[in-house]
LUMMIRO-205354 format. One record per residue: residue in three letters; x, y, z of N, C-alpha, C in turn. Coordinates in steps of 0.05 Angstrom, whole numbers, padded with zeros to 5 digits, always signed. Each point is the difference from the previous one (the first is absolute). Layout:
N
ALAXYZXYZXYZ;...
***
This chain:
415
MET+00017-00024+00000-00017+00024+00000+00018+00025+00000;GLY-00006+00019-00018+00015+00025-00001-00009+00019+00021;ALA+00013+00023+00002-00007+00020+00020-00027+00012-00007;MET-00013+00011+00020-00026+00013-00003+00003+00025-00018;GLN-00018+00002-00020+00001+00024-00017-00028+00013-00002;ILE+00000+00026-00002-00026+00015+00000-00002+00015-00026;TYR-00023-00002-00013-00004+00015-00026-00026+00015+00002;LYS-00001+00023-00013-00026+00014-00005-00012-00015-00024;VAL-00027-00004+00001-00013-00015-00022-00026+00014-00008;GLY-00009-00007-00024-00027+00007-00009-00003+00029-00007;GLY-00022+00012+00010-00009+00027-00009+00021+00021+00004;VAL+00015-00002+00022+00020+00022+00005+00022+00000-00022;VAL+00007-00023-00010+00021-00002-00021-00013+00010-00027;ARG-00024-00009-00005-00014+00008-00025-00003+00031+00000;ASP-00009+00011+00022-00006+00029+00001+00026+00016-00002;ARG+00022-00010+00011+00025+00015-00002+00009+00001-00030;LEU-00004-00022-00014+00007+00000-00029-00019+00017-00016;LEU-00024+00005+00010-00019+00018-00014+00002+00028+00010;ASN+00019+00005+00019+00003+00027+00012-00026+00009+00015;ILE-00012-00019+00013-00025+00006+00016+00007-00005+00029;ALA-00009+00018+00018+00004-00004+00028-00016-00024+00010;SER+00012-00017+00017-00014-00024+00009-00006+00003+00030;LYS-00025-00007+00007-00007+00002+00029+00010-00024+00016;ASP-00007-00024-00011+00006-00024+00015+00027-00012-00010;ILE+00016-00008+00019+00025-00013-00008-00001-00029+00010;ASP+00000-00019-00018-00001-00028+00007+00029-00011-00001;ARG+00007-00016+00020+00027-00012+00000-00003-00030+00003;VAL+00019-00014-00013+00000-00029+00003+00027-00008+00011;VAL-00001-00020+00018+00025-00009+00013+00006-00028-00010;VAL+00024-00003-00012+00009-00026-00011+00021-00012+00018;GLY-00002-00027+00005+00020-00014+00015-00002+00003+00030;ALA-00025+00004+00010-00004+00002+00029-00023-00017+00009;THR+00000-00007+00026-00022-00015+00012-00016+00019+00017;ALA-00025-00008+00007-00016+00016+00018+00014+00004+00027;GLU+00014-00021+00009+00014+00002+00026+00022+00021-00001;GLN+00014+00001-00023+00022+00020-00003-00012+00029+00001;MET-00023+00003-00013-00013+00026+00000-00008+00008+00028;LEU-00011-00019+00016-00008+00006+00027+00024+00007+00017;GLU+00022-00015-00004+00025+00005+00015+00010+00029-00004;ARG-00005+00010-00024+00009+00027-00007-00020+00022+00009;GLY-00021-00008+00014-00018+00019+00011-00024+00007-00018;TYR-00002-00014-00023-00024+00005-00018-00025-00012+00014;ARG-00022+00014-00004-00025-00009+00012-00018-00014-00022;PRO-00010-00024+00006-00017-00014-00021-00027+00013-00003;VAL-00011-00001-00025-00027+00010-00006-00017-00023-00008;GLY-00022-00004+00014-00019-00021-00008+00012-00028+00000;ALA-00017-00020-00002+00010-00028+00001+00006-00011-00027;ASP-00015+00008-00021+00002-00013-00026+00025+00007-00016;PHE+00006+00026-00002+00022+00008-00017+00025+00005+00016;PRO+00023-00008-00011+00025+00004+00014+00010+00029-00003;VAL-00015+00019+00012+00006+00028-00002+00007+00011+00028;PHE+00021+00018+00000+00010+00011+00026+00002+00030-00002;LEU-00002+00013+00024+00004+00029+00001+00028+00006+00011;HIS+00013+00020-00013+00026+00008+00008-00001+00011+00029;PRO+00020-00007+00017-00001+00008+00028-00001+00031+00003;LYS+00013+00015-00018+00001+00030+00004-00020+00014-00019;THR+00000-00006-00026-00016+00015-00018-00029-00010-00002;GLY-00006-00025+00008-00027-00011-00001-00007-00008-00029;GLU+00019+00002-00019-00006-00008-00028-00001-00030-00003;GLU-00014-00009-00020-00004-00029-00004+00022-00014-00015;TYR+00008-00023+00009+00020-00017-00013-00012-00028-00003;ALA-00002-00010-00024-00012-00027-00004+00022-00020-00007;LEU-00001-00023+00011+00019-00022-00008-00007-00008-00028;ALA+00021-00006-00016-00004-00010-00027-00017-00026+00002;ARG-00020-00002-00018-00017-00023+00002-00009-00010-00027;THR-00008-00025-00001-00014-00010-00024-00029-00006+00009;GLU-00017-00004-00020-00028-00006+00007-00011-00019-00020;ARG-00019-00016+00009-00014-00017-00020-00029-00001+00006;LYS-00015-00004-00021-00029+00000+00002-00010-00024+00015;SER-00018+00004+00019-00010-00024+00015-00031+00000+00001;GLY-00012+00021-00011-00029+00001+00001-00010+00021-00019;ARG-00026+00007+00002-00012+00019-00018+00005+00029+00010;GLY+00000+00019-00020-00001+00028+00007+00025+00011+00011;TYR-00003+00024+00013+00023+00014+00009+00014-00013+00024;GLY-00016-00013+00017+00011-00011+00025+00013-00027-00004;GLY-00004-00012-00023+00009-00028-00003+00029-00004-00006;PHE+00018+00010+00016+00029-00002-00004+00014-00010+00024;THR+00021-00016-00004+00017-00009+00021+00027+00014-00004;PHE+00011+00013+00020+00026+00014-00002+00022-00017+00012;PHE+00023+00003-00012+00024-00014+00010+00023+00019+00002;ALA+00008+00007+00025+00022+00019+00003+00023-00016+00012;SER+00024+00004-00012+00024-00015+00010+00024+00016-00009;PRO+00023-00003+00014+00024+00013-00008+00010-00009-00028;ASP-00010-00023-00009+00009-00009-00027-00015+00013-00023;VAL-00022+00014+00006-00015+00012-00022+00016+00024-00011;THR+00004-00001-00027+00016+00021-00012-00017+00025-00007;LEU+00014+00022-00005-00014+00024-00008-00017-00004-00025;GLU+00012-00015-00020-00015-00006-00025-00025-00015+00005;GLN+00001-00019+00019-00024-00016+00007-00021+00017+00013;ASP+00009+00019+00016-00019+00018+00013-00013+00019-00021;LEU+00016+00010-00019-00010+00019-00019-00019-00013-00021;ILE+00004-00026-00006-00016-00013-00021-00029-00003+00008;ARG-00006+00001+00027-00028-00004+00008-00016+00026-00002;ARG+00014+00022-00008-00014+00026-00002-00016+00002-00025;ASP-00017+00020-00002-00020+00001-00023+00012+00009-00026;LEU+00012+00024-00001+00009+00012-00025+00030+00003+00000;THR+00012-00002-00024+00030+00003-00002+00009+00026+00012;ILE-00016+00022-00003+00009+00026+00010-00001+00001+00031;ASN-00014-00019+00012-00001-00002+00029+00018-00022+00011;ALA+00016-00013-00018+00016-00023+00008+00030+00007-00002;MET+00007+00025+00007+00028+00008+00001+00008+00005+00029;ALA+00026-00002+00005+00011+00005+00027+00023+00020-00003;GLU+00006+00013+00022+00023+00019+00001+00017-00006+00024;ALA+00026-00004-00005+00019-00005+00022+00007+00026+00014;ASP+00013-00002+00023+00008+00024+00015+00016+00020-00017;ASP+00016-00010-00018+00017+00018-00016-00014+00011-00024;GLY-00026-00005-00003-00015+00011-00022-00002-00018-00025;THR+00014-00023+00001-00001-00019-00022-00028-00011-00003;ILE-00010-00001-00025-00027-00011-00006+00003-00030-00007;ILE-00015-00016+00014-00001-00029-00007-00026-00004-00015;ASP+00002-00008-00025-00024-00001-00017+00000-00026-00017;PRO-00007-00023+00013+00002-00025-00015-00022-00004-00021;TYR-00022+00016+00001-00023-00007-00017-00006+00023-00020;GLY+00019+00018-00005-00004+00020-00021-00017+00023+00007;GLY-00001+00007+00026-00017+00023+00009+00008+00026-00012;GLN+00027+00005-00002+00009+00026-00011-00007+00002-00029;ARG+00003-00022-00015-00007+00000-00028-00030+00007-00004;ASP-00017-00012+00017-00029+00005-00002-00007+00029+00009;LEU+00015+00010+00020-00005+00028+00008+00006+00019-00024;GLU+00022-00005-00013+00007+00017-00023-00020-00003-00023;ALA-00009-00025-00004-00020-00005-00022-00028+00007+00009;LYS-00004+00007+00026-00026+00007+00011-00020-00022-00003;VAL+00009-00024+00009-00017-00024-00002-00004-00012+00028;LEU-00025-00007+00006-00007-00014+00024-00001-00030-00007;ARG+00019-00016+00010+00003-00028-00008+00002-00017+00024;HIS-00013-00023+00000+00002-00018+00024+00028-00013+00001;VAL+00008-00007+00024+00027-00011+00004+00001-00030-00008;SER-00020-00015+00008+00001-00029-00005-00029-00011-00002;PRO-00003-00025-00010-00027-00011-00002-00014-00002+00027;ALA+00015+00001+00022-00013-00001+00027-00018+00024+00004;PHE+00002+00021-00017-00018+00023+00000-00029-00009+00001;ALA-00006-00022-00015-00028-00009-00003-00010-00013+00025;GLU+00017-00004+00021-00010-00013+00024-00015+00019+00019;ASP+00003+00026-00004-00013+00019+00018-00018+00019-00014;PRO-00027-00004+00003-00019+00016-00015+00001+00030+00007;LEU+00010+00007+00024+00003+00028+00007+00018+00015-00020;ARG+00018-00015-00013+00019+00013-00018-00014+00013-00024;VAL-00023-00011-00008-00015+00013-00022-00006+00029+00008;LEU-00009+00004+00024-00007+00027+00009+00025+00017+00004;ARG+00021-00013+00010+00025+00015+00004+00012+00011-00026;VAL+00000-00017-00021+00011+00008-00026-00017+00023-00011;ALA-00027-00003+00002-00018+00021-00010+00005+00026+00016;ARG+00006-00002+00026+00006+00024+00016+00027+00013-00009;PHE+00020-00017-00006+00025+00012-00010-00004+00013-00027;ALA-00017-00012-00017-00006+00012-00026-00013+00027+00004;ALA-00017+00003+00021-00013+00026+00006+00020+00020+00010;ARG+00020-00010+00015+00020+00018+00012+00019+00011-00022;TYR+00009-00018-00018+00021+00007-00018-00010+00006-00029;ALA-00026+00000-00004-00011+00008-00026+00010+00028-00009;PRO+00001+00020+00019+00010+00026-00009+00029-00001-00011;LEU+00015-00020+00009+00028-00003-00010+00001-00016-00026;GLY-00023-00011-00008-00001-00015-00025+00004-00030+00003;PHE-00003-00011+00024+00004-00029+00005-00024-00015-00011;ILE+00006-00024-00011-00021-00018-00009+00005-00028+00011;ILE-00020-00017-00001+00002-00028+00010+00010-00018-00022;ALA+00019-00017+00005+00010-00019-00020-00023-00019-00008;ASP+00000-00007-00026-00021-00018-00010-00002-00026+00015;GLU+00023-00012+00006-00001-00026+00013-00009+00002+00029;THR+00004+00024+00013-00010+00005+00027-00031+00003-00002;TYR-00009+00015-00020-00029+00003-00004-00013-00027-00003;ALA+00013-00018-00015-00011-00027-00005-00003-00015+00026;LEU+00020+00002+00018-00002-00013+00026-00022+00012+00017;MET-00003+00027-00001-00021+00013+00015-00027-00009-00009;ARG-00003-00004-00026-00025-00009-00011-00006-00029+00009;GLU+00022-00016+00000-00003-00028+00009-00009-00001+00029;LEU+00012+00016+00017-00007+00001+00028-00029+00009+00003;SER-00008+00020-00015-00028+00010+00002-00020-00021-00008;ASP+00007-00015-00022-00019-00020-00010+00000-00025+00017;SER+00020-00004+00017+00002-00024+00016-00019+00000+00024;GLY-00011+00024+00006-00018+00002+00024+00015+00005+00026;GLU+00027+00001-00002+00017+00004+00024-00006+00027+00014;LEU-00009+00020-00015-00005+00027+00012-00021-00002+00022;ALA-00018-00020-00003-00021-00003+00020+00011-00007+00027;ALA+00025-00010+00001+00012-00008+00026+00012+00024+00015;LEU+00001+00023-00013+00011+00024+00013-00019+00010+00022;THR+00011+00007+00023-00018+00012+00020-00007+00028-00007;ALA-00023+00010+00010-00008+00027-00006+00020+00020+00010;GLU+00013-00006+00023+00019+00019+00011+00024+00003-00018;ARG+00011-00023-00010+00023+00002-00018-00007+00014-00026;SER-00023-00006-00011-00009+00013-00025-00003+00030+00004;TRP-00013+00007+00023-00005+00029+00005+00026+00015+00003;THR+00020-00012+00013+00026+00013+00003+00011+00007-00028;GLU-00001-00019-00019+00011+00005-00026-00018+00020-00016;ILE-00026-00003+00002-00019+00018-00015+00003+00028+00010;SER+00000+00004+00027+00001+00027+00011+00027+00013-00007;ARG+00022-00015+00001+00026+00011-00007+00001+00008-00029;ALA-00011-00018-00017+00000+00005-00029-00017+00024-00008;LEU-00022+00004+00014-00017+00023-00005+00014+00027+00006;MET+00020-00001+00018+00015+00024+00007+00025+00004-00017;GLU+00005-00018-00019+00022+00003-00019-00006+00022-00020;PRO+00020+00010-00015-00005+00021-00020-00020-00007-00022;ARG-00002-00026-00007-00018-00007-00021-00018-00024+00009;PRO-00018+00004+00018-00017-00022+00009-00017-00012-00022;ASP-00005+00016-00021-00015-00010-00023+00015-00023-00014;VAL+00027+00002+00000+00016-00022-00012-00003-00026+00016;PHE-00001+00003+00027-00005-00024+00017-00025-00014-00008;ILE-00022+00015-00003-00026-00013-00007+00001-00011-00029;GLN+00012+00015-00018+00003-00009-00028+00015-00026-00002;VAL+00023-00002+00015+00016-00024-00001-00016-00024+00011;LEU-00013+00004+00023-00017-00021+00011-00022-00009-00019;HIS-00011+00019-00014-00021-00006-00020+00013-00017-00023;ASP+00023+00009-00009+00012-00013-00023+00009-00029+00006;CYS+00007-00006+00025+00009-00027+00006-00022-00017+00014;ASN-00025+00010-00001-00023-00015+00010-00001-00001+00031;ALA+00017+00016+00014-00001+00000+00029-00023+00017+00011;LEU-00007+00021-00015-00021+00018+00010-00026-00014+00003;HIS-00005-00020-00019-00024-00015+00001-00002-00016+00026;ALA+00023-00009+00010+00001-00016+00026-00003+00019+00024;LEU+00012+00024-00001+00002+00017+00023-00024+00019+00002;LEU-00006+00014-00022-00021+00020-00001-00017-00004-00025;PRO-00015-00022+00000-00016-00007-00025-00019+00023-00007;GLU-00010+00015+00020-00019+00021-00006+00013+00023-00016;VAL+00026+00005+00005+00015+00020-00015+00007-00011-00028;ASP+00008-00026+00000+00008-00013-00025-00023+00000-00020;ALA-00024-00002+00011-00024-00002-00018-00005+00026-00015;LEU+00013+00022+00008-00005+00026-00013+00014+00003-00027;PHE+00020-00016-00004+00015+00001-00026-00018-00011-00022;GLY-00003+00016-00021-00017-00008-00022-00029+00010+00003;VAL-00007+00013+00022-00027+00011+00003+00000+00029-00010;PRO-00017+00006-00021+00001+00027-00011-00017+00020+00017;GLN+00007+00026-00003-00014+00022+00012-00007+00020-00022;PRO-00018+00019+00005-00007+00019-00021+00024+00017-00009;PRO+00007+00001-00026+00023+00014-00009-00001+00030+00006;ALA-00024+00011+00002-00002+00029+00005+00013+00008+00026;HIS-00004-00017+00020+00012+00005+00027+00027-00013+00002;HIS+00004-00022-00014+00024-00017+00004+00013-00006-00027;PRO+00017+00019-00010+00013-00005-00025+00016-00026-00001;GLU+00009-00010+00024+00015-00025+00000-00018-00024-00002;ILE-00026+00003+00003-00022-00020-00003+00002-00023+00020;ASP+00023-00015+00000+00002-00024+00017+00001+00008+00030;THR-00018-00012+00016-00001+00006+00029+00026-00007+00014;GLY+00012-00023-00007+00025-00008+00013+00022+00020-00005;VAL+00001+00010-00025+00020+00020-00008-00005+00026+00016;HIS-00025+00007+00003-00007+00024+00016+00009-00003+00029;VAL-00005-00022+00012+00009-00004+00028+00030+00002+00003;LEU+00015-00011-00019+00029+00003+00000+00008+00029-00002;ALA-00014+00016-00017+00007+00028-00003-00006+00016+00025;VAL-00022-00007+00014-00008+00014+00025+00021-00006+00021;LEU+00009-00025+00001+00021-00008+00020+00026+00015-00006;ARG+00006+00002-00025+00025+00014-00008-00001+00030+00009;GLN-00023+00012-00004-00004+00028+00008+00003+00003+00030;SER-00011-00020+00015+00002+00001+00030+00029-00001+00009;ALA+00017-00014-00014+00028-00002+00007+00014+00026-00008;GLU-00006+00011-00024+00013+00024-00009-00007+00024+00018;HIS-00024-00001+00013-00007+00021+00019+00008-00008+00029;GLN+00015-00022+00002+00011-00008+00026-00021-00003+00022;LEU-00022-00012-00006-00022-00003+00019+00005-00024+00018;PRO-00013+00000+00024+00005-00022+00019-00013-00026-00009;LEU+00007-00021+00015-00009-00028-00007-00031-00001+00000;THR-00013+00013+00018-00030-00001+00001-00012+00008-00027;VAL+00011+00022-00011-00011+00011-00025+00007-00019-00023;ARG+00024-00011+00000+00009-00018-00022-00017-00026+00000;TRP-00006-00010+00024-00017-00024+00003-00028+00006-00011;ALA-00011+00023+00008-00027+00008-00010+00000+00004-00030;CYS+00022+00011-00011+00002+00004-00029-00001-00027-00015;LEU+00014-00020+00012+00001-00026-00012-00028-00013-00002;LEU-00016+00004+00021-00026-00014+00003-00024+00016-00009;HIS+00003+00025-00007-00024+00018-00002-00020-00009-00021;ASP+00009-00014-00021-00018-00007-00022-00006-00030-00002;VAL+00006-00015+00021-00004-00030-00003-00029-00007-00008;GLY-00019+00017+00007-00028-00006-00006-00005-00003-00030;LYS+00018+00013-00017-00004-00001-00029+00005-00028-00011;GLY+00014-00017+00016+00004-00027-00008-00025-00017+00001;LEU-00021+00010+00013-00025-00015+00003-00021+00008-00020;THR+00006+00021-00017-00020+00009-00019-00004-00021-00022;PRO-00026-00007-00006-00004-00020-00022+00009+00012-00026;GLU+00011-00017-00018+00011+00010-00025-00021+00015-00017;SER-00025-00008+00004-00022+00013-00016-00002+00030+00007;GLU+00010+00008+00024-00002+00028+00008+00025+00016-00007;TRP+00022-00013-00008+00025+00014-00006-00006+00021-00022;PRO+00015+00022-00001+00022+00008+00019-00010+00015+00024;ARG-00027+00001+00005-00010+00015+00023+00001-00018+00025;HIS+00003+00012+00023+00002-00015+00025-00018+00012+00021;ILE-00026-00006-00002-00020+00012+00017+00003-00010+00029;ALA+00001+00018+00019+00002-00007+00029+00025-00017+00006;HIS+00022+00003-00015+00024-00016+00006+00011+00007+00028;GLU-00006+00024+00010+00010+00008+00027-00012-00018+00021;GLN-00027-00003-00001-00014-00017+00020+00008-00030-00004;LYS+00001-00009-00025+00006-00028-00005+00028-00007+00010;GLY+00018+00019-00002+00028-00005+00007+00005-00003+00030;LEU-00019+00009+00016+00005+00001+00029+00005-00027+00012;ARG-00016-00020-00008+00004-00027+00012+00026-00012-00009;LEU+00009+00007-00025+00025-00010-00009+00023+00013+00016;ILE-00002+00026+00005+00021+00014+00015+00002-00012+00028;LYS-00024-00006+00012+00000-00012+00027+00015-00027-00001;THR-00007-00016-00020+00013-00027-00003+00030+00003-00003;ILE+00009+00018-00017+00029+00004-00004+00013+00009+00026;ASN-00012+00020+00013+00011+00010+00026+00004-00023+00020;GLN-00020-00017+00002+00002-00022+00019+00020-00021-00008;ARG+00000-00007-00026+00019-00020-00010+00029+00009+00004;CYS+00005+00026-00005+00027+00010+00002+00008+00009+00028;LYS-00020+00000+00018+00004+00010+00027+00013+00028+00000;ALA-00011+00017-00017+00010+00027-00002-00005+00015+00026;PRO+00018+00019+00007-00005+00015+00025-00026+00016-00002;LYS-00011+00007+00024-00026+00012+00002-00003+00026-00017;ASP+00021+00017+00001-00002+00026-00014-00001-00005-00030;CYS+00014-00020-00010-00001-00007-00029-00028-00011-00007;GLN-00010-00017+00017-00027-00012-00005-00021+00021-00002;GLU+00000+00018+00020-00021+00021+00002+00001+00018-00024;LEU+00024+00010-00007+00001+00019-00023-00007-00013-00026;ALA+00008-00026-00004-00007-00014-00025-00030-00002-00003;LEU-00014-00006+00021-00029-00002-00001-00013+00027-00006;LEU+00009+00021+00014-00011+00027-00004+00005+00010-00028;VAL+00024-00004-00010+00007+00009-00027-00016-00016-00021;GLY-00002-00026+00005-00017-00017-00018-00028+00010-00002;GLU-00012+00007+00023-00028+00008+00000-00004+00029-00010;TYR+00018+00018+00005-00005+00028-00004+00017+00014-00021;HIS+00018-00014-00015+00018+00014-00018-00015+00016-00022;THR-00023-00011-00009-00015+00015-00020-00013+00025+00012;HIS-00007+00000+00026-00009+00024+00013+00022+00021-00001;GLY+00025-00009+00004+00023+00018-00001+00001+00014-00027;HIS-00003-00015-00021+00002+00011-00027-00023+00020-00005;ARG-00023-00006+00012-00024+00017-00005-00003+00021+00022;ALA+00021+00005+00015-00002+00018+00024-00014+00026-00006;LEU+00008+00013-00023-00010+00027-00006-00030+00000-00005;GLU-00012-00024-00007-00029-00001-00006-00016-00009+00024;LEU+00013-00010+00021-00015-00012+00022-00017+00020+00014;LYS-00024-00008+00008-00017+00018+00017+00013+00003+00027;PRO-00004+00022+00014+00012+00003+00027-00007-00023+00018;SER-00025-00011-00002-00007-00022+00018+00016-00025-00006;THR+00006-00006-00026+00016-00023-00008+00029+00004+00009;LEU+00009+00025-00002+00027+00007+00008+00003-00005+00030;LEU-00020+00008+00015+00001-00004+00029+00000-00030+00007;GLU-00016-00016-00014+00001-00029+00005+00027-00012-00006;LEU+00013+00010-00021+00027-00010-00007+00019+00007+00023;LEU-00001+00024+00010+00019+00008+00021-00006-00016+00026;GLN-00026-00005+00006-00007-00016+00023+00011-00028-00002;SER-00002-00011-00025+00009-00028-00004+00030-00003+00007;PHE+00015+00022-00004+00029-00001+00005+00007+00009+00028;ASP-00021+00008+00016+00005+00010+00027+00022+00022-00001;VAL-00004+00020-00017+00021+00021-00004+00005+00017+00025;TYR-00019-00002+00019+00004+00017+00024+00022-00011+00018;ARG+00002-00027+00000+00021-00012+00017+00023-00010-00017;ARG-00005-00006-00026+00021-00012-00017+00003+00014-00026;PRO+00008+00026+00001+00002+00015-00025+00022-00012-00019;GLN+00020-00013+00011+00022-00011-00016-00011-00021-00019;ARG-00019-00016+00009-00011-00022-00017-00014+00012-00024;PHE-00014+00022+00003-00014+00013-00022+00021+00012-00020;GLU+00021+00010+00011+00022+00010-00017+00012-00022-00017;GLU+00002-00024+00012+00010-00023-00016-00020-00009-00021;PHE-00025+00002+00007-00022-00006-00020+00003+00019-00024;ILE+00003+00026+00006+00003+00020-00022+00024-00007-00018;SER+00022-00008+00013+00024-00008-00016-00006-00024-00018;ALA-00014-00020+00011-00006-00024-00016-00018+00008-00024;CYS-00020+00017+00005-00017+00009-00022+00016+00015-00022;GLU+00018+00016+00009+00016+00015-00019+00018-00019-00017;MET+00011-00020+00013+00016-00020-00015-00017-00015-00020;ASP-00025-00006+00008-00018-00014-00018-00006+00017-00024;ALA-00003+00026+00004-00005+00018-00023+00024+00003-00018;ARG+00024-00001+00012+00024+00003-00016+00010-00026-00013;GLY-00010-00023+00010+00010-00025-00010-00013-00008-00026;ARG+00001+00017-00019-00014-00004-00026+00019+00011-00022;THR+00002-00016-00021+00020+00007-00021-00005+00028-00010;GLY+00022+00017+00001-00001+00027-00010-00012+00020+00020;LEU-00010-00009+00023-00013+00018+00019+00016+00002+00026;GLU+00025-00009+00000+00016-00002+00025+00004+00027+00013;LYS+00000+00022-00016+00005+00026+00012-00025+00017+00002;ARG-00023-00012-00003-00025+00015+00000-00005+00014+00027;GLU-00014+00022-00001-00007+00015+00024-00021-00017+00015;TYR-00001+00003+00026-00020-00014+00016-00012+00019+00020;PRO-00017+00019-00009-00010+00021+00019-00017-00012+00022;GLN-00010-00025-00004-00015-00014+00021+00015-00001+00027;ALA+00027-00003-00002+00016-00004+00024-00003+00024+00019;ASP+00005+00024-00011-00002+00024+00017-00028+00006+00009;TYR-00019-00007-00018-00028+00004+00007-00008-00017+00024;LEU+00008-00026+00000-00006-00018+00022+00014+00008+00026;ARG+00025+00010-00003+00014+00009+00024-00014+00024+00013;GLY-00010+00018-00017-00015+00023+00009-00025-00008+00014;ALA-00014-00019-00011-00025-00010+00011+00005-00012+00028;MET+00021-00016+00001+00007-00012+00027+00005+00022+00020;GLN+00015+00021-00008+00007+00022+00018-00025+00014+00009;ALA-00019+00006-00019-00025+00014+00007-00016-00016+00021;ALA-00002-00027-00004-00015-00016+00019+00014-00002+00027;ARG+00026-00002-00001+00015-00003+00025+00000+00026+00017;GLU-00004+00023-00014+00002+00025+00015-00026+00007+00015;VAL-00021-00016-00005-00025+00005+00015+00005-00006+00029;ALA-00005+00020+00017+00007-00004+00029-00024-00012+00015;VAL+00006-00017+00019-00021-00012+00017-00009+00019+00022;GLN+00019+00016+00011-00005+00016+00023-00026+00017-00002;PRO-00004+00016-00022-00024+00016-00001-00026-00016+00002;LEU+00001-00024-00011-00024-00018+00001-00005-00009+00029;LEU+00022-00006+00015-00003-00008+00028-00012+00023+00016;GLU+00010+00024-00007-00010+00024+00015-00029+00006-00006;GLN-00009-00010-00023-00029+00004-00006-00017-00022+00013;GLY+00013-00018+00015-00014-00020+00015-00004-00027-00014;PHE+00012-00003-00023-00002-00026-00014+00015-00021+00015;LYS-00012-00025+00002+00016-00022+00011-00012-00026-00010;GLY+00017-00022+00002-00009-00026-00009-00005-00001-00030;PRO-00020-00015-00009-00006-00003-00028-00006+00027-00014;GLU-00013+00019+00016-00006+00026-00012+00026+00015-00007;LEU+00020-00004+00016+00026+00013-00005+00011-00010-00026;GLY-00001-00027-00003+00010-00013-00025-00014+00011-00025;ALA-00027+00002+00002-00016+00010-00023+00007+00029-00006;ALA+00003+00017+00021+00006+00028-00003+00028+00003-00013;LEU+00018-00016+00009+00028+00001-00010+00000-00007-00030;LYS-00016-00021-00007-00001-00009-00028-00012+00023-00017;ALA-00021+00012+00010-00013+00022-00014+00019+00024-00005;ALA+00015+00006+00021+00019+00022-00002+00022-00006-00020;ARG+00009-00025+00000+00021-00008-00019-00011+00001-00029;LEU-00025-00009-00003-00013+00001-00027-00001+00029-00010;GLN-00008+00019+00019-00001+00028-00007+00027+00010-00009;ALA+00021-00009+00015+00028+00009-00007+00007-00010-00028;LEU-00009-00024-00007+00007-00011-00026-00016+00013-00023;VAL-00025+00008+00006-00016+00015-00019+00014+00027-00006;ALA+00009+00013+00021+00014+00026-00004+00027-00005-00014;TYR+00014-00022+00007+00025-00006-00013-00004-00004-00030;LYS-00020-00016-00007-00005-00007-00028-00005+00026-00016;GLN-00016+00018+00012-00006+00025-00014+00025+00017-00004;SER+00017+00002+00021+00024+00017-00002+00021-00013-00018;ALA+00000-00027-00002+00020-00013-00016-00008-00002-00029;ARG-00026+00007-00006-00010-00005-00027+00018+00012-00022;PRO+00007+00026+00001+00016+00011-00022+00026-00016-00004;ALA+00012-00009+00022+00025-00015-00003-00005-00027-00011;ALA-00023-00011+00007-00006-00028-00008-00008-00002-00029;ASP-00013+00021-00011-00011-00003-00027+00022+00001-00021;
***
């Protein structure tokens, strides 16, 4: 057995070669036992993986290991860590060649699988056939495609073929909701989340993960409102807009799901989609539960699904309808959620071929309406002796009056 050696591996090496700052630094230790790590003061993490924390910096150090498939899905692996495991053996179990490089202390790059060549060629390529043993890798590759699309990276044909094979095998069904959500939520926050969805669609994985979104591809919409026609293409464009405007995960999730109801329209009614907002709600609920999305994502997706066409018609809404919309969002206690709704509506309006830069006066109009309703004070009503249900009714009437006045004053700007 040789002396213990430590290498930086994975993302940190890739990012340095791309001149990108890396947050996480992964290190692998070759030629050491768990006992030797403990003797040197390293603290073990968890029971399954041979990972240790540095006694001073608290950074993670993993023993070089091999793995083999022992069951279905992401969890079905047996790990084997030993001082005899070489750096090359540790690197070959990684997903992509660009993630399978190591760096020695002196800055030397160890690159047994052509990662540097693929970085230069801007290709995402799997390291070995073992890639096909882990269904999560389909999502990971799609996420890297979303991250590096602005740099011009594409997925190698043979990797695409393996991703399609994995998707068709039914293995994706073995992924837990938690693992899937981790990848989906991270991918939605990449620079091109639309590429993530497109890649999953192209390799048949979207059908396994989000069949309701997959069903939108090939469904036409009226060309007058949607020059891009295809609903799936529209959803991709809306998602892309949400990333270009650097909106939070809640808004991006809502953008992805806002039109799922159009997948239920009978072909005889195409390209119109009557009441797609209402029809889509049960699908959005189903997706939220299947993906175990966080509560704020779930709530906004449902609200945007139900009310996005109200947003587009904001300038025509009667004051009473406007008040109902504001009440639905509980703007008095949660103004931020309504702000996110406005953002999602604006992205929906801009996610149309040739209309990406269009004005959206509805946004400021809705913000003004919210402000007018929120500025109605409770105190004067209390002083007039209102209480209980009467107070609620008086408050609602006062807010409605404020919105009537707001609509009249905003009219010249709105027309």
